[in-house]
Phi, psi and omega in degrees: 000322179237146165292139186308316177300328181293328184288316182295323171298320173300318182304308187298318173298317174300315179286330176299316172302314180300321184292317176300316173306305183300317183294314179304313185296317183300319177298306177306314183297330179286347173263004175095005174239115201244088180293347174280344183276062172228154187294336180285316177295320174302320178296322183279330170299325169307328191282003174294347179295331176272096186265204170301332178299314174299307188302313182247317188288331172308310188290322176303315179304310185297322186284332181264321196235014178066230190277009182290344179298333186293335182297325179299344183243335177291322179302303186289337173294313178287324170302331176301336177302323182269358186293335184298331179255303183288318179287321179296328172291324177299313189291321185284329180288322179293323181289327180285330185247002183049055183285136182243351184190165176302322174300311173302322181298311180295325185289321181289329175299319192249057173074028180055039190271125177286338173294321179289320183291321178288330179292304173313315182291319179298314180293321174294322185290311181293319186286332183283332184309296180304334173284328171284332176296319179301317176290320174298322177297323181287316189291311185290327179293314179295318179301311177294326178304316187260357179288146176279125187260130180242104187082184173280333182271120181298153166304165177295321180299308177309311185295331179253022186302317182302307179302320185299312187294320180294325174294314183300318180291331180293308178302320178298308180304321176294313179300317176287314193235005190226022189278342179202166166279127188236119179299336177278340183060034175250137190230088184303316184293324174285324176294326174293320176298325174289320178293323173299317182296322180293323176293319174289324189284323179294312184289327178292318174298316175294330179291320175293323181290316178298317178297316183292319186286322190244006181236317176288319184244178174256057177089186190292327185296315178306310181298318175300325180292330182270351176299321168312320185290342184262002180059054178255029177308313185295322182297319189269329176284329173090310178187174178266141181275084175228174187296312181307315176294321179304314186287324177305309177305307185297323181300307183302319175298321175303309182302312193282325176295326178276328183294316186311327187248332193248358161297140186303325187291312184300320179296327183286309179295324187278326184247300185302317185268011176276116178262353183206118179305330186295335177309322185305319177308313179294321183298325185305328170250336181287314181299306179304328174296325186287311180300319181303308176303322192272348178248007184296329184255001187302308184294314176304317180295310180308311180291334180285318185296325180287314176302318178289353178091016183279146191295140181296332183283343173257037178295333182286358174251358183306319181297329176264333190283318184294311172302326170305308182280330188235349190254198178258156181300323169301321175293320185294307184299321176302310180298316179299313180296326177300313178297316177304319172300320182300311183293317187297308186300322178289319175292323182286317183289326179297306179306315181295324185287312183294322181289331180296314180293314185301317179282328178284324192248347176244312187282301181305315179296329181291318183298321182290322184291315173270101189293338182283358175263009180311334181284352175280349186296323183273012179249018183308313180303318179290330171298326172291330176301313180295325183290323171303306167308314177299314189291318185291316177297331176294311169312314177298313178298324179301314179295313187297319182253346178231333191290339184295345183274355189225150164285167181297318182302315184291318177295326173299325184290325178295315172307313181293336170288327170289327172289343182288331179299342179278349184299312173304301181295335182278313183288317176298325182287336181260347186246333188231115180287338179278351171309120178232182188305317192279332172295320179300317181299306182299313181296319179286327175295310182290316182302315181294319178299310186299316180295320186292321186283319182277334189236321184275319178302317184297329176295325173301311185295326178282349173266358181085017182274327183241147182289154189301327185298335182297327181277314188282327184242355183077161186299135174058028186076007182281104186288333186280001180250013180297133186297330186256006176214062190291131182057030172084008180273087186249009183268001176263153173285142181322320188282303174313309184292334179286313173307316181305307183288318183294322175282333175287323180280313181308305177293330186284315180291328181290313180289320175295311171293328179287331176274339178281348183225138187274142173285154177289169175301320179288321168312308190298321185292314178298310181306314179298315178302320174292315185290326179259028186303324184273354174289148176308140184291136180281151174308131175262339182277130178299152182286333182247144180233148180272171182287148172278114185232002182265119176289112184304312186294314192282308180303311182302344177295332180295320172292325176290326173295322181296320179288328185286352172286345181236352187228160171287165195296315183300316183289320179295318178306309184298322181286329177290317178299320177299317182296316182296318185290316176301326182273357181069030181247016188286343181251016188253138175263327174234150182224160178269176184286342175286327185282324179294322178294322175294330181280323177286338172290320182287324173301314177296324173300311179295319177297327174303321177309335185254314183254357184098145187288333181292312175299318178300316182297313183297315177302325188277334181289321180282346187284345186047064188281345186242132171292168185287325170293326172289326168299316186290312184305312188295316182293325179288322177301309178298319179294324181294318179308307184295322188287323181299329179291322179048059172245157178268160180318312182299318175291333176297312181305312181294328180293318182290336177287327183286330168282341164306307176296325182288318176300330176299319181291326178289328177291317174306316177296318186291341174294316179306328186287337181304325174297328183287336178260005180302318178302309173308318175298314178307316179291318179295324183294322184288325174290332178284331173296319172298314174300322181293312176308317182291322181294312177298321180296323181288323184290319178299317179297318179300314185296325181285324180285326182293327189258352173302139184282350183269150177285133184239138178223140176238133176255149165277180183295341176268007182080019184265141175298117176254336186203140166218147175270178179296320172304319175297311179304310191291319187292313180257357166095337180287148169289163170300320189287323183290340182259320188301126181080005178235170176273142177263125177259083188222020180266118176300160183293330186277000175249002187301313185291323179295322181294318181297314179301315177300307173310323178289324177286331184285325180287342172280358176103008188271159173266137182225144165243129190216120174270131182200194178233147175224153181264149172266179180289346181269353176100005178287147175267123174256138172269132185221150173255116175266135176240110194247131180225136180273154171253137190245141165271176185307339180269000183091353177283134172294120187246358180167187183207150168240137186236136178253127189250108176260108186295108179244029179295316172299318175307310179300318184293327179297312177306311182307307182300316179306308185303314176306308178315302183301324176299317184294323178300305177305322177290326179298317183293324178292319181300315175312304183295314171305315188295313183300321182292318184278330194292313181298312176294332187291317176301321175296323182292315183291326177298308188292320173306318182292323181292318178301318192290316185294324182286335177272339187235352181267133180269078178247166188300316182296327185281321178299316181295317184297319181295318187296310179304332182267004181081024186213187181232163179291333180294324178294314180294321177297320180302317184294318185297320183290320182296313181279000174068034191282333183294323168298323182295313178302310181299334177290320181299317173297312176307314178298314181290330178288318170309317175295330177291320176298316178300316175297326178291324171298318185290334177286338177294321178295327181291344180255011184294334192268355180288149182301123178280155171260119184262157166207150185295131184223131171288118187290321184298307182300329182292318186288319176299317181294322183287324171294320170308309183297314183297334184296333171277012182273110174228117194235101180288329180289322172282358173062037175218144183232108178304338181292335179279356183269131174277130180253128178240123183257147184216080183260136176274138186287149174061033177289136173297151167308154184236134173290122176200177172265104196307306183304314182295317178294327181291324176294327180285318175303312186298319179299316178294318176299314178294326181290319174306310187295319180296318184297309179292328175296334185265350183291118182270152181078011187294141179239346171254160183291140172307130184221136174232121174264128184247115176246131173230129178192177184279124173285320173203192180295344184238355188229153166264151178236130176240118179238135177241117179242154174224171175251037183268200189292347176079195181211162168283164186289330173292323178298312186295331182288328184256011194298327188263008175285140176296138185061013174265120176225146179261359183280159177299155183299141180086355180253359178193149188267337185077018179257338190296313180282337176300312186293317178295322173306312188281328174297319197270315191279322188257309184292325180249002181048038173258205179221149177214140178204169182242148172233123179201152167230158183294129186085352186243012175085184181222146172233132175257128185242132179234139170239133182236139176289148174289329178261126176300135174288341180236167174292142177227157173272000000 
């Protein structure tokens, strides 16, 4: 239906629009206004859960398994009931510990364990591959489905649709979420883009459903009436009431309830990207409403596809297949874009999240372990780009080599099974204080191994990577070890079987090893903060404080060094200043050990946002930020506090609860004070609005200067550059760094005096307009119109100036060409009249002189008889002619007449310039080579040049199209230019280099060819260059040139061929004649 290239263009335009929105949101967020920080956007971002599995796979599931597809959405709906506690606690912990990923969350909970973070990353990476493969499978299949097929051989785009999509998605992910490092790991622009994509896929799916129900059929009643004829009993009844089906439903519900929070992408949008806990309340009802709407037409579409006779095996394309077979192209494209949105949002969020986990928990620990890799700390951003590519290509590879053996629904369930392994350590971590690192490590390791053995390896068997006997008989023929019937448990479906064993082993090992091993003090402290995350925060400041003895500026350099391992100096400095500001220490020169401990804690938390809590914790532990005396003092302070309390552990807990309650009362009292400071805030707001208006005015001013096409430069009173816009840099070639704070030496010598006078007037406060010339960095001369305005201070003194450079070089050339053309037209009319008036008497003169010579020198009978009648002989007459030199005189008259005839002939050429030429398509490179061959025989002793002694350099662009032209006329022009160049180089005195003519042919632009004839001769002065095409203007000696050669050439190019011709030259630097001719003839040609 659509050309593959058209589909790609639509995709790129769609993603480009999303990118514009995302960029706009990020800019607004940086200015304090974040449109993505709303309950609606947060709820829609959670809908990244609805991937192509929902968009296409739900219909497939409904066609094969009836109502079973609903479990994938009932699970999250039931789980949303607990979000007010579970999800809110996860968000609160994220805010307290600067959590940046699900691996970061588990590592921070269990003693900042890097091993646990790495294990979580590996499980997520392996588990996410089938899910990304699912997206590729659906996008590639639907791309091929709507592509127009011409012949049996697919187009290059169709044959490579998978790799093309993979490359595009890598680029899109980096552009949306990986353009910079963010310590908060929040991406407001991407969240907004995901929310928009959620709306697009919902609207597209509803459009397909409405089309099927109300256009293919006469409404719901008509569709329901036809269901029995299509044998849809299974689809309508949903399932048989047996134990196996019940367990399957429970398995799907459990997997879906877990996936909505513990898939890495879902954890990221639900927890990491959450900016306000109150948004969860809206999501608790908004997300179930969304999944209800996107599933309302699933069963009707499945039934309609089967009724219309579409193959059941292609049920995963019914959503697109029905509009494709019965609908309009517009609806087909809308539905396709909806499916692409479902895939793109999932792949982008997943790849971005996994890239963060890979760099923070796999790459950085390796860098820290191998000291010689330290240089890579500042390359984290590039490492994340590479990780994005790795994750997406891994998913694509899974689809290419394994995905063909599975339907969409089965591939999705493999990933759900992997995400389920995170449930025990995360839920245990926020609900059970005794859970510790060893329990989590053992549980995850064993659970992941069981998942890989019972669910992942069977997929390899079905793809032909492992022998079938491994699945049917077990490894080494041991039937008890069959992956889908472990220990003889064969009554369960493969998915239920895998979930049973993985959860049994994961939970058992987590609980057993947590009970067998005591948590460390640090683990116990963090565990308490996780479990009690929703309780009011206790007062953290000690009742007694030590004396400030630590020099803040000197001591804080130790933290700065840690930051500089991973960030450049300016960013590290800003991060340190932020920590000092948050700790309230910016006005202090010395601090005490408690304040130092607080500052270190804040710095660790901030760094954790970029490199992960586990790595940040290890970095700060190894940094030895406390001297021996500081450690002793800190321990003594904590000990004194506990001793002064004189409490048992039980009493201490009660005391903490008392202070929690007291802090809660203080917070309530603080709310009462807000009303009292409202008036002050309003005053401050007015001042901010005034400052903001001033800032916006300045921004508009800078935007105006930055976007104007004219070059703009601002100087201070000493003539040093203070500002240049992008057009100035582009026009003159210097970079901004080369210009700022310096003088620009770009005034040609002949303009120095005029410029000096203009600067004098400008310094006196005058506004100036000046047409002059300026030099670019490369030495080219530009004609510019300068508009200058001085800057004044409050005393009226000139303190600088701004100059606008309007480039009029092309306009000047156009004016010169227009004047030249007008001269040529006028001369053409004059030449026509003069030539006809002169030619006839001139021909008579030459003819009669030839007759006189014949009658005085030739011994023919008439001459002999006439001499005899006069009493003399021809010998006497010839002798007289010879003695008096009459023969030379007569020959001189003939030569002069012939030269005048040639002038007249050239003048007649002008009178015929406006005649319609006869064009034909010509290979310009071959034509020039033929002309060079003609010129190679040109040897003129009188003019002292030999063309054979000149080196010819050719620079031809390949594969140029033929150029329509009058071949003989163009040869005449080129030959004239070659001879002029040869003569000019022959007359050059003191030449040291070999005479060289360079011929260049190439595309000038999309519509014109460019021919250049350049020499390394003496060049020409500016006044000569300006007049070179004027008729009868010549620099040659009298009698050596008519001054019409270049004029005729100019007329041939500009009038006959509607091209252009000009010369570029400087004294001593040779000359270059440039010709442009259109690829499309202005007249009909043969």
